[in-house]
mmCIF file of the N, C-alpha and C atoms, coordinates in Angstrom:
data_MODEL
# 
_entry.id   MODEL 
# 
loop_
_atom_site.group_PDB 
_atom_site.id 
_atom_site.type_symbol 
_atom_site.label_atom_id 
_atom_site.label_alt_id 
_atom_site.label_comp_id 
_atom_site.label_asym_id 
_atom_site.label_entity_id 
_atom_site.label_seq_id 
_atom_site.pdbx_PDB_ins_code 
_atom_site.Cartn_x 
_atom_site.Cartn_y 
_atom_site.Cartn_z 
_atom_site.occupancy 
_atom_site.B_iso_or_equiv 
_atom_site.pdbx_formal_charge 
_atom_site.auth_seq_id 
_atom_site.auth_comp_id 
_atom_site.auth_asym_id 
_atom_site.auth_atom_id 
_atom_site.pdbx_PDB_model_num 
ATOM 1   N N  . MET A 1 1  ? 154.793 156.649 23.001  1.00 0.00 ? 1  MET A N  1 
ATOM 2   C CA . MET A 1 1  ? 153.903 157.762 22.761  1.00 0.00 ? 1  MET A CA 1 
ATOM 3   C C  . MET A 1 1  ? 152.513 157.200 22.467  1.00 0.00 ? 1  MET A C  1 
ATOM 4   N N  . ARG A 1 2  ? 151.585 157.361 23.359  1.00 0.00 ? 2  ARG A N  1 
ATOM 5   C CA . ARG A 1 2  ? 150.264 156.748 23.236  1.00 0.00 ? 2  ARG A CA 1 
ATOM 6   C C  . ARG A 1 2  ? 149.486 157.230 22.022  1.00 0.00 ? 2  ARG A C  1 
ATOM 7   N N  . SER A 1 3  ? 149.516 158.512 21.720  1.00 0.00 ? 3  SER A N  1 
ATOM 8   C CA . SER A 1 3  ? 148.671 159.052 20.655  1.00 0.00 ? 3  SER A CA 1 
ATOM 9   C C  . SER A 1 3  ? 149.141 158.651 19.263  1.00 0.00 ? 3  SER A C  1 
ATOM 10  N N  . VAL A 1 4  ? 150.324 158.091 19.143  1.00 0.00 ? 4  VAL A N  1 
ATOM 11  C CA . VAL A 1 4  ? 150.860 157.746 17.827  1.00 0.00 ? 4  VAL A CA 1 
ATOM 12  C C  . VAL A 1 4  ? 150.268 156.440 17.299  1.00 0.00 ? 4  VAL A C  1 
ATOM 13  N N  . GLN A 1 5  ? 149.983 155.486 18.164  1.00 0.00 ? 5  GLN A N  1 
ATOM 14  C CA . GLN A 1 5  ? 149.496 154.175 17.719  1.00 0.00 ? 5  GLN A CA 1 
ATOM 15  C C  . GLN A 1 5  ? 148.296 154.258 16.783  1.00 0.00 ? 5  GLN A C  1 
ATOM 16  N N  . PRO A 1 6  ? 147.212 154.949 17.144  1.00 0.00 ? 6  PRO A N  1 
ATOM 17  C CA . PRO A 1 6  ? 146.058 154.972 16.245  1.00 0.00 ? 6  PRO A CA 1 
ATOM 18  C C  . PRO A 1 6  ? 146.378 155.604 14.890  1.00 0.00 ? 6  PRO A C  1 
ATOM 19  N N  . VAL A 1 7  ? 147.202 156.624 14.878  1.00 0.00 ? 7  VAL A N  1 
ATOM 20  C CA . VAL A 1 7  ? 147.551 157.277 13.617  1.00 0.00 ? 7  VAL A CA 1 
ATOM 21  C C  . VAL A 1 7  ? 148.334 156.313 12.743  1.00 0.00 ? 7  VAL A C  1 
ATOM 22  N N  . GLN A 1 8  ? 149.331 155.667 13.300  1.00 0.00 ? 8  GLN A N  1 
ATOM 23  C CA . GLN A 1 8  ? 150.135 154.737 12.515  1.00 0.00 ? 8  GLN A CA 1 
ATOM 24  C C  . GLN A 1 8  ? 149.288 153.583 11.999  1.00 0.00 ? 8  GLN A C  1 
ATOM 25  N N  . LEU A 1 9  ? 148.440 153.028 12.836  1.00 0.00 ? 9  LEU A N  1 
ATOM 26  C CA . LEU A 1 9  ? 147.604 151.911 12.415  1.00 0.00 ? 9  LEU A CA 1 
ATOM 27  C C  . LEU A 1 9  ? 146.577 152.342 11.381  1.00 0.00 ? 9  LEU A C  1 
ATOM 28  N N  . SER A 1 10 ? 146.085 153.564 11.477  1.00 0.00 ? 10 SER A N  1 
ATOM 29  C CA . SER A 1 10 ? 145.073 154.019 10.522  1.00 0.00 ? 10 SER A CA 1 
ATOM 30  C C  . SER A 1 10 ? 145.647 154.177 9.122   1.00 0.00 ? 10 SER A C  1 
ATOM 31  N N  . ARG A 1 11 ? 146.950 154.278 9.002   1.00 0.00 ? 11 ARG A N  1 
ATOM 32  C CA . ARG A 1 11 ? 147.581 154.439 7.690   1.00 0.00 ? 11 ARG A CA 1 
ATOM 33  C C  . ARG A 1 11 ? 147.942 153.107 7.037   1.00 0.00 ? 11 ARG A C  1 
ATOM 34  N N  . CYS A 1 12 ? 147.813 152.028 7.783   1.00 0.00 ? 12 CYS A N  1 
ATOM 35  C CA . CYS A 1 12 ? 148.139 150.707 7.237   1.00 0.00 ? 12 CYS A CA 1 
ATOM 36  C C  . CYS A 1 12 ? 147.057 150.260 6.267   1.00 0.00 ? 12 CYS A C  1 
ATOM 37  N N  . ARG A 1 13 ? 147.479 149.685 5.151   1.00 0.00 ? 13 ARG A N  1 
ATOM 38  C CA . ARG A 1 13 ? 146.519 149.133 4.186   1.00 0.00 ? 13 ARG A CA 1 
ATOM 39  C C  . ARG A 1 13 ? 146.034 147.757 4.639   1.00 0.00 ? 13 ARG A C  1 
ATOM 40  N N  . SER A 1 14 ? 146.812 147.113 5.482   1.00 0.00 ? 14 SER A N  1 
ATOM 41  C CA . SER A 1 14 ? 146.467 145.780 5.964   1.00 0.00 ? 14 SER A CA 1 
ATOM 42  C C  . SER A 1 14 ? 147.114 145.600 7.332   1.00 0.00 ? 14 SER A C  1 
ATOM 43  N N  . LEU A 1 15 ? 146.567 144.695 8.126   1.00 0.00 ? 15 LEU A N  1 
ATOM 44  C CA . LEU A 1 15 ? 147.159 144.410 9.435   1.00 0.00 ? 15 LEU A CA 1 
ATOM 45  C C  . LEU A 1 15 ? 148.118 143.226 9.368   1.00 0.00 ? 15 LEU A C  1 
ATOM 46  N N  . ASP A 1 16 ? 148.316 142.675 8.176   1.00 0.00 ? 16 ASP A N  1 
ATOM 47  C CA . ASP A 1 16 ? 149.260 141.567 8.001   1.00 0.00 ? 16 ASP A CA 1 
ATOM 48  C C  . ASP A 1 16 ? 150.653 142.008 8.435   1.00 0.00 ? 16 ASP A C  1 
ATOM 49  N N  . GLY A 1 17 ? 151.266 141.226 9.286   1.00 0.00 ? 17 GLY A N  1 
ATOM 50  C CA . GLY A 1 17 ? 152.626 141.503 9.715   1.00 0.00 ? 17 GLY A CA 1 
ATOM 51  C C  . GLY A 1 17 ? 152.748 142.540 10.821  1.00 0.00 ? 17 GLY A C  1 
ATOM 52  N N  . ILE A 1 18 ? 151.631 143.097 11.272  1.00 0.00 ? 18 ILE A N  1 
ATOM 53  C CA . ILE A 1 18 ? 151.674 144.095 12.346  1.00 0.00 ? 18 ILE A CA 1 
ATOM 54  C C  . ILE A 1 18 ? 151.870 143.374 13.672  1.00 0.00 ? 18 ILE A C  1 
ATOM 55  N N  . MET A 1 19 ? 152.854 143.834 14.437  1.00 0.00 ? 19 MET A N  1 
ATOM 56  C CA . MET A 1 19 ? 153.082 143.266 15.753  1.00 0.00 ? 19 MET A CA 1 
ATOM 57  C C  . MET A 1 19 ? 153.220 144.423 16.741  1.00 0.00 ? 19 MET A C  1 
ATOM 58  N N  . LEU A 1 20 ? 152.362 144.437 17.743  1.00 0.00 ? 20 LEU A N  1 
ATOM 59  C CA . LEU A 1 20 ? 152.419 145.476 18.765  1.00 0.00 ? 20 LEU A CA 1 
ATOM 60  C C  . LEU A 1 20 ? 153.351 145.019 19.877  1.00 0.00 ? 20 LEU A C  1 
ATOM 61  N N  . THR A 1 21 ? 154.134 145.943 20.382  1.00 0.00 ? 21 THR A N  1 
ATOM 62  C CA . THR A 1 21 ? 155.098 145.594 21.427  1.00 0.00 ? 21 THR A CA 1 
ATOM 63  C C  . THR A 1 21 ? 154.514 145.737 22.824  1.00 0.00 ? 21 THR A C  1 
ATOM 64  N N  . SER A 1 22 ? 153.329 146.346 22.916  1.00 0.00 ? 22 SER A N  1 
ATOM 65  C CA . SER A 1 22 ? 152.660 146.436 24.211  1.00 0.00 ? 22 SER A CA 1 
ATOM 66  C C  . SER A 1 22 ? 151.157 146.341 23.990  1.00 0.00 ? 22 SER A C  1 
ATOM 67  N N  . LYS A 1 23 ? 150.458 145.986 25.045  1.00 0.00 ? 23 LYS A N  1 
ATOM 68  C CA . LYS A 1 23 ? 149.012 145.831 24.966  1.00 0.00 ? 23 LYS A CA 1 
ATOM 69  C C  . LYS A 1 23 ? 148.365 147.202 24.753  1.00 0.00 ? 23 LYS A C  1 
ATOM 70  N N  . VAL A 1 24 ? 147.420 147.267 23.829  1.00 0.00 ? 24 VAL A N  1 
ATOM 71  C CA . VAL A 1 24 ? 146.690 148.509 23.587  1.00 0.00 ? 24 VAL A CA 1 
ATOM 72  C C  . VAL A 1 24 ? 145.577 148.593 24.617  1.00 0.00 ? 24 VAL A C  1 
ATOM 73  N N  . ARG A 1 25 ? 145.541 149.714 25.313  1.00 0.00 ? 25 ARG A N  1 
ATOM 74  C CA . ARG A 1 25 ? 144.532 149.917 26.343  1.00 0.00 ? 25 ARG A CA 1 
ATOM 75  C C  . ARG A 1 25 ? 143.383 150.750 25.781  1.00 0.00 ? 25 ARG A C  1 
ATOM 76  N N  . GLU A 1 26 ? 142.207 150.597 26.342  1.00 0.00 ? 26 GLU A N  1 
ATOM 77  C CA . GLU A 1 26 ? 141.043 151.363 25.884  1.00 0.00 ? 26 GLU A CA 1 
ATOM 78  C C  . GLU A 1 26 ? 141.339 152.861 25.924  1.00 0.00 ? 26 GLU A C  1 
ATOM 79  N N  . ARG A 1 27 ? 141.996 153.321 26.962  1.00 0.00 ? 27 ARG A N  1 
ATOM 80  C CA . ARG A 1 27 ? 142.269 154.761 27.084  1.00 0.00 ? 27 ARG A CA 1 
ATOM 81  C C  . ARG A 1 27 ? 143.235 155.266 26.001  1.00 0.00 ? 27 ARG A C  1 
ATOM 82  N N  . ASP A 1 28 ? 143.980 154.350 25.382  1.00 0.00 ? 28 ASP A N  1 
ATOM 83  C CA . ASP A 1 28 ? 144.861 154.747 24.282  1.00 0.00 ? 28 ASP A CA 1 
ATOM 84  C C  . ASP A 1 28 ? 144.058 155.117 23.040  1.00 0.00 ? 28 ASP A C  1 
ATOM 85  N N  . LEU A 1 29 ? 142.847 154.594 22.934  1.00 0.00 ? 29 LEU A N  1 
ATOM 86  C CA . LEU A 1 29 ? 142.035 154.804 21.739  1.00 0.00 ? 29 LEU A CA 1 
ATOM 87  C C  . LEU A 1 29 ? 140.806 155.671 21.987  1.00 0.00 ? 29 LEU A C  1 
ATOM 88  N N  . VAL A 1 30 ? 140.141 155.456 23.108  1.00 0.00 ? 30 VAL A N  1 
ATOM 89  C CA . VAL A 1 30 ? 138.900 156.166 23.404  1.00 0.00 ? 30 VAL A CA 1 
ATOM 90  C C  . VAL A 1 30 ? 139.222 157.457 24.144  1.00 0.00 ? 30 VAL A C  1 
ATOM 91  N N  . GLY A 1 31 ? 138.784 158.551 23.591  1.00 0.00 ? 31 GLY A N  1 
ATOM 92  C CA . GLY A 1 31 ? 138.998 159.846 24.232  1.00 0.00 ? 31 GLY A CA 1 
ATOM 93  C C  . GLY A 1 31 ? 140.389 160.413 24.036  1.00 0.00 ? 31 GLY A C  1 
ATOM 94  N N  . ASN A 1 32 ? 141.224 159.723 23.295  1.00 0.00 ? 32 ASN A N  1 
ATOM 95  C CA . ASN A 1 32 ? 142.572 160.222 23.024  1.00 0.00 ? 32 ASN A CA 1 
ATOM 96  C C  . ASN A 1 32 ? 142.456 161.240 21.898  1.00 0.00 ? 32 ASN A C  1 
ATOM 97  N N  . ARG A 1 33 ? 142.726 162.484 22.191  1.00 0.00 ? 33 ARG A N  1 
ATOM 98  C CA . ARG A 1 33 ? 142.518 163.558 21.221  1.00 0.00 ? 33 ARG A CA 1 
ATOM 99  C C  . ARG A 1 33 ? 143.835 164.146 20.741  1.00 0.00 ? 33 ARG A C  1 
ATOM 100 N N  . VAL A 1 34 ? 143.778 164.680 19.535  1.00 0.00 ? 34 VAL A N  1 
ATOM 101 C CA . VAL A 1 34 ? 144.934 165.377 18.973  1.00 0.00 ? 34 VAL A CA 1 
ATOM 102 C C  . VAL A 1 34 ? 145.055 166.713 19.702  1.00 0.00 ? 34 VAL A C  1 
ATOM 103 N N  . PRO A 1 35 ? 146.249 167.071 20.173  1.00 0.00 ? 35 PRO A N  1 
ATOM 104 C CA . PRO A 1 35 ? 146.423 168.357 20.850  1.00 0.00 ? 35 PRO A CA 1 
ATOM 105 C C  . PRO A 1 35 ? 146.026 169.517 19.932  1.00 0.00 ? 35 PRO A C  1 
ATOM 106 N N  . HIS A 1 36 ? 145.417 170.542 20.519  1.00 0.00 ? 36 HIS A N  1 
ATOM 107 C CA . HIS A 1 36 ? 144.928 171.705 19.768  1.00 0.00 ? 36 HIS A CA 1 
ATOM 108 C C  . HIS A 1 36 ? 146.024 172.318 18.904  1.00 0.00 ? 36 HIS A C  1 
ATOM 109 N N  . GLU A 1 37 ? 147.231 172.446 19.454  1.00 0.00 ? 37 GLU A N  1 
ATOM 110 C CA . GLU A 1 37 ? 148.301 173.086 18.678  1.00 0.00 ? 37 GLU A CA 1 
ATOM 111 C C  . GLU A 1 37 ? 148.673 172.268 17.439  1.00 0.00 ? 37 GLU A C  1 
ATOM 112 N N  . MET A 1 38 ? 148.503 170.944 17.509  1.00 0.00 ? 38 MET A N  1 
ATOM 113 C CA . MET A 1 38 ? 148.767 170.118 16.323  1.00 0.00 ? 38 MET A CA 1 
ATOM 114 C C  . MET A 1 38 ? 147.686 170.331 15.265  1.00 0.00 ? 38 MET A C  1 
ATOM 115 N N  . THR A 1 39 ? 146.444 170.467 15.700  1.00 0.00 ? 39 THR A N  1 
ATOM 116 C CA . THR A 1 39 ? 145.345 170.731 14.771  1.00 0.00 ? 39 THR A CA 1 
ATOM 117 C C  . THR A 1 39 ? 145.547 172.072 14.086  1.00 0.00 ? 39 THR A C  1 
ATOM 118 N N  . VAL A 1 40 ? 145.940 173.081 14.850  1.00 0.00 ? 40 VAL A N  1 
ATOM 119 C CA . VAL A 1 40 ? 146.199 174.414 14.298  1.00 0.00 ? 40 VAL A CA 1 
ATOM 120 C C  . VAL A 1 40 ? 147.363 174.351 13.308  1.00 0.00 ? 40 VAL A C  1 
ATOM 121 N N  . ALA A 1 41 ? 148.428 173.656 13.677  1.00 0.00 ? 41 ALA A N  1 
ATOM 122 C CA . ALA A 1 41 ? 149.597 173.541 12.800  1.00 0.00 ? 41 ALA A CA 1 
ATOM 123 C C  . ALA A 1 41 ? 149.235 172.808 11.510  1.00 0.00 ? 41 ALA A C  1 
ATOM 124 N N  . GLU A 1 42 ? 148.425 171.770 11.611  1.00 0.00 ? 42 GLU A N  1 
ATOM 125 C CA . GLU A 1 42 ? 148.014 171.027 10.415  1.00 0.00 ? 42 GLU A CA 1 
ATOM 126 C C  . GLU A 1 42 ? 147.187 171.914 9.483   1.00 0.00 ? 42 GLU A C  1 
ATOM 127 N N  . ALA A 1 43 ? 146.291 172.708 10.047  1.00 0.00 ? 43 ALA A N  1 
ATOM 128 C CA . ALA A 1 43 ? 145.479 173.622 9.231   1.00 0.00 ? 43 ALA A CA 1 
ATOM 129 C C  . ALA A 1 43 ? 146.364 174.655 8.549   1.00 0.00 ? 43 ALA A C  1 
ATOM 130 N N  . ARG A 1 44 ? 147.346 175.156 9.278   1.00 0.00 ? 44 ARG A N  1 
ATOM 131 C CA . ARG A 1 44 ? 148.274 176.143 8.703   1.00 0.00 ? 44 ARG A CA 1 
ATOM 132 C C  . ARG A 1 44 ? 149.082 175.522 7.559   1.00 0.00 ? 44 ARG A C  1 
ATOM 133 N N  . LEU A 1 45 ? 149.567 174.312 7.748   1.00 0.00 ? 45 LEU A N  1 
ATOM 134 C CA . LEU A 1 45 ? 150.316 173.631 6.690   1.00 0.00 ? 45 LEU A CA 1 
ATOM 135 C C  . LEU A 1 45 ? 149.445 173.380 5.463   1.00 0.00 ? 45 LEU A C  1 
ATOM 136 N N  . GLU A 1 46 ? 148.189 173.028 5.686   1.00 0.00 ? 46 GLU A N  1 
ATOM 137 C CA . GLU A 1 46 ? 147.260 172.815 4.568   1.00 0.00 ? 46 GLU A CA 1 
ATOM 138 C C  . GLU A 1 46 ? 147.054 174.116 3.792   1.00 0.00 ? 46 GLU A C  1 
ATOM 139 N N  . GLU A 1 47 ? 146.903 175.210 4.522   1.00 0.00 ? 47 GLU A N  1 
ATOM 140 C CA . GLU A 1 47 ? 146.740 176.523 3.882   1.00 0.00 ? 47 GLU A CA 1 
ATOM 141 C C  . GLU A 1 47 ? 147.988 176.888 3.072   1.00 0.00 ? 47 GLU A C  1 
ATOM 142 N N  . LEU A 1 48 ? 149.155 176.688 3.647   1.00 0.00 ? 48 LEU A N  1 
ATOM 143 C CA . LEU A 1 48 ? 150.406 176.980 2.940   1.00 0.00 ? 48 LEU A CA 1 
ATOM 144 C C  . LEU A 1 48 ? 150.561 176.093 1.709   1.00 0.00 ? 48 LEU A C  1 
ATOM 145 N N  . SER A 1 49 ? 150.167 174.839 1.824   1.00 0.00 ? 49 SER A N  1 
ATOM 146 C CA . SER A 1 49 ? 150.233 173.926 0.689   1.00 0.00 ? 49 SER A CA 1 
ATOM 147 C C  . SER A 1 49 ? 149.323 174.405 -0.439  1.00 0.00 ? 49 SER A C  1 
ATOM 148 N N  . ASP A 1 50 ? 148.107 174.784 -0.094  1.00 0.00 ? 50 ASP A N  1 
ATOM 149 C CA . ASP A 1 50 ? 147.167 175.280 -1.108  1.00 0.00 ? 50 ASP A CA 1 
ATOM 150 C C  . ASP A 1 50 ? 147.711 176.525 -1.794  1.00 0.00 ? 50 ASP A C  1 
ATOM 151 N N  . ARG A 1 51 ? 148.261 177.441 -1.005  1.00 0.00 ? 51 ARG A N  1 
ATOM 152 C CA . ARG A 1 51 ? 148.820 178.670 -1.589  1.00 0.00 ? 51 ARG A CA 1 
ATOM 153 C C  . ARG A 1 51 ? 150.001 178.365 -2.496  1.00 0.00 ? 51 ARG A C  1 
ATOM 154 N N  . THR A 1 52 ? 150.840 177.426 -2.084  1.00 0.00 ? 52 THR A N  1 
ATOM 155 C CA . THR A 1 52 ? 152.005 177.051 -2.890  1.00 0.00 ? 52 THR A CA 1 
ATOM 156 C C  . THR A 1 52 ? 151.571 176.465 -4.230  1.00 0.00 ? 52 THR A C  1 
ATOM 157 N N  . VAL A 1 53 ? 150.575 175.600 -4.201  1.00 0.00 ? 53 VAL A N  1 
ATOM 158 C CA . VAL A 1 53 ? 150.073 175.000 -5.440  1.00 0.00 ? 53 VAL A CA 1 
ATOM 159 C C  . VAL A 1 53 ? 149.494 176.082 -6.347  1.00 0.00 ? 53 VAL A C  1 
ATOM 160 N N  . GLN A 1 54 ? 148.700 176.988 -5.788  1.00 0.00 ? 54 GLN A N  1 
ATOM 161 C CA . GLN A 1 54 ? 148.107 178.060 -6.595  1.00 0.00 ? 54 GLN A CA 1 
ATOM 162 C C  . GLN A 1 54 ? 149.188 178.948 -7.208  1.00 0.00 ? 54 GLN A C  1 
ATOM 163 N N  . GLU A 1 55 ? 150.211 179.267 -6.438  1.00 0.00 ? 55 GLU A N  1 
ATOM 164 C CA . GLU A 1 55 ? 151.303 180.094 -6.953  1.00 0.00 ? 55 GLU A CA 1 
ATOM 165 C C  . GLU A 1 55 ? 152.057 179.369 -8.071  1.00 0.00 ? 55 GLU A C  1 
ATOM 166 N N  . ALA A 1 56 ? 152.305 178.091 -7.890  1.00 0.00 ? 56 ALA A N  1 
ATOM 167 C CA . ALA A 1 56 ? 152.998 177.312 -8.924  1.00 0.00 ? 56 ALA A CA 1 
ATOM 168 C C  . ALA A 1 56 ? 152.165 177.263 -10.201 1.00 0.00 ? 56 ALA A C  1 
ATOM 169 N N  . LEU A 1 57 ? 150.856 177.097 -10.061 1.00 0.00 ? 57 LEU A N  1 
ATOM 170 C CA . LEU A 1 57 ? 149.989 177.087 -11.242 1.00 0.00 ? 57 LEU A CA 1 
ATOM 171 C C  . LEU A 1 57 ? 150.022 178.429 -11.963 1.00 0.00 ? 57 LEU A C  1 
ATOM 172 N N  . ARG A 1 58 ? 150.093 179.520 -11.207 1.00 0.00 ? 58 ARG A N  1 
ATOM 173 C CA . ARG A 1 58 ? 150.207 180.850 -11.835 1.00 0.00 ? 58 ARG A CA 1 
ATOM 174 C C  . ARG A 1 58 ? 151.522 180.970 -12.586 1.00 0.00 ? 58 ARG A C  1 
ATOM 175 N N  . TRP A 1 59 ? 152.607 180.440 -12.015 1.00 0.00 ? 59 TRP A N  1 
ATOM 176 C CA . TRP A 1 59 ? 153.905 180.489 -12.702 1.00 0.00 ? 59 TRP A CA 1 
ATOM 177 C C  . TRP A 1 59 ? 153.818 179.750 -14.031 1.00 0.00 ? 59 TRP A C  1 
ATOM 178 N N  . PHE A 1 60 ? 153.219 178.553 -14.003 1.00 0.00 ? 60 PHE A N  1 
ATOM 179 C CA . PHE A 1 60 ? 153.088 177.785 -15.244 1.00 0.00 ? 60 PHE A CA 1 
ATOM 180 C C  . PHE A 1 60 ? 152.240 178.538 -16.258 1.00 0.00 ? 60 PHE A C  1 
ATOM 181 N N  . ASP A 1 61 ? 151.172 179.152 -15.793 1.00 0.00 ? 61 ASP A N  1 
ATOM 182 C CA . ASP A 1 61 ? 150.301 179.912 -16.683 1.00 0.00 ? 61 ASP A CA 1 
ATOM 183 C C  . ASP A 1 61 ? 151.051 181.102 -17.272 1.00 0.00 ? 61 ASP A C  1 
ATOM 184 N N  . ASP A 1 62 ? 151.810 181.821 -16.433 1.00 0.00 ? 62 ASP A N  1 
ATOM 185 C CA . ASP A 1 62 ? 152.598 182.964 -16.907 1.00 0.00 ? 62 ASP A CA 1 
ATOM 186 C C  . ASP A 1 62 ? 153.650 182.519 -17.919 1.00 0.00 ? 62 ASP A C  1 
ATOM 187 N N  . ASP A 1 63 ? 154.328 181.403 -17.639 1.00 0.00 ? 63 ASP A N  1 
ATOM 188 C CA . ASP A 1 63 ? 155.339 180.877 -18.568 1.00 0.00 ? 63 ASP A CA 1 
ATOM 189 C C  . ASP A 1 63 ? 154.705 180.502 -19.903 1.00 0.00 ? 63 ASP A C  1 
ATOM 190 N N  . SER A 1 64 ? 153.522 179.912 -19.842 1.00 0.00 ? 64 SER A N  1 
ATOM 191 C CA . SER A 1 64 ? 152.824 179.507 -21.058 1.00 0.00 ? 64 SER A CA 1 
ATOM 192 C C  . SER A 1 64 ? 152.440 180.729 -21.892 1.00 0.00 ? 64 SER A C  1 
ATOM 193 N N  . LYS A 1 65 ? 151.951 181.770 -21.229 1.00 0.00 ? 65 LYS A N  1 
ATOM 194 C CA . LYS A 1 65 ? 151.581 183.002 -21.940 1.00 0.00 ? 65 LYS A CA 1 
ATOM 195 C C  . LYS A 1 65 ? 152.814 183.645 -22.566 1.00 0.00 ? 65 LYS A C  1 
ATOM 196 N N  . GLU A 1 66 ? 153.911 183.686 -21.824 1.00 0.00 ? 66 GLU A N  1 
ATOM 197 C CA . GLU A 1 66 ? 155.160 184.277 -22.330 1.00 0.00 ? 66 GLU A CA 1 
ATOM 198 C C  . GLU A 1 66 ? 155.670 183.489 -23.530 1.00 0.00 ? 66 GLU A C  1 
ATOM 199 N N  . SER A 1 67 ? 155.589 182.182 -23.460 1.00 0.00 ? 67 SER A N  1 
ATOM 200 C CA . SER A 1 67 ? 156.042 181.330 -24.559 1.00 0.00 ? 67 SER A CA 1 
ATOM 201 C C  . SER A 1 67 ? 155.213 181.590 -25.815 1.00 0.00 ? 67 SER A C  1 
ATOM 202 N N  . ARG A 1 68 ? 153.903 181.751 -25.659 1.00 0.00 ? 68 ARG A N  1 
ATOM 203 C CA . ARG A 1 68 ? 153.040 182.035 -26.810 1.00 0.00 ? 68 ARG A CA 1 
ATOM 204 C C  . ARG A 1 68 ? 153.357 183.398 -27.413 1.00 0.00 ? 68 ARG A C  1 
ATOM 205 N N  . ARG A 1 69 ? 153.661 184.387 -26.556 1.00 0.00 ? 69 ARG A N  1 
ATOM 206 C CA . ARG A 1 69 ? 154.009 185.729 -27.054 1.00 0.00 ? 69 ARG A CA 1 
ATOM 207 C C  . ARG A 1 69 ? 155.293 185.688 -27.871 1.00 0.00 ? 69 ARG A C  1 
ATOM 208 N N  . GLN A 1 70 ? 156.273 184.917 -27.384 1.00 0.00 ? 70 GLN A N  1 
ATOM 209 C CA . GLN A 1 70 ? 157.562 184.849 -28.077 1.00 0.00 ? 70 GLN A CA 1 
ATOM 210 C C  . GLN A 1 70 ? 157.427 184.159 -29.432 1.00 0.00 ? 70 GLN A C  1 
ATOM 211 N N  . ARG A 1 71 ? 156.545 183.191 -29.533 1.00 0.00 ? 71 ARG A N  1 
ATOM 212 C CA . ARG A 1 71 ? 156.343 182.479 -30.799 1.00 0.00 ? 71 ARG A CA 1 
ATOM 213 C C  . ARG A 1 71 ? 155.487 183.288 -31.771 1.00 0.00 ? 71 ARG A C  1 
ATOM 214 N N  . GLY A 1 72 ? 154.574 184.077 -31.227 1.00 0.00 ? 72 GLY A N  1 
ATOM 215 C CA . GLY A 1 72 ? 153.590 184.771 -32.054 1.00 0.00 ? 72 GLY A CA 1 
ATOM 216 C C  . GLY A 1 72 ? 154.068 186.053 -32.573 1.00 0.00 ? 72 GLY A C  1 
# 
């Protein structure tokens, strides 16, 4: 899968121990774009993640308020 190489390499903290099994061609790196549907899916996942975090924070806030009411 040509488009995977740059992503995998970009996540490496170091190139120590990296061994490529085939020669990297210029076309594998230059002009190789992420498919539109993947960009859309990533944006949707980011939105869902943000909403999930906000909802979880509200739950914690609600639990904290309820706990204070029960003690008070």
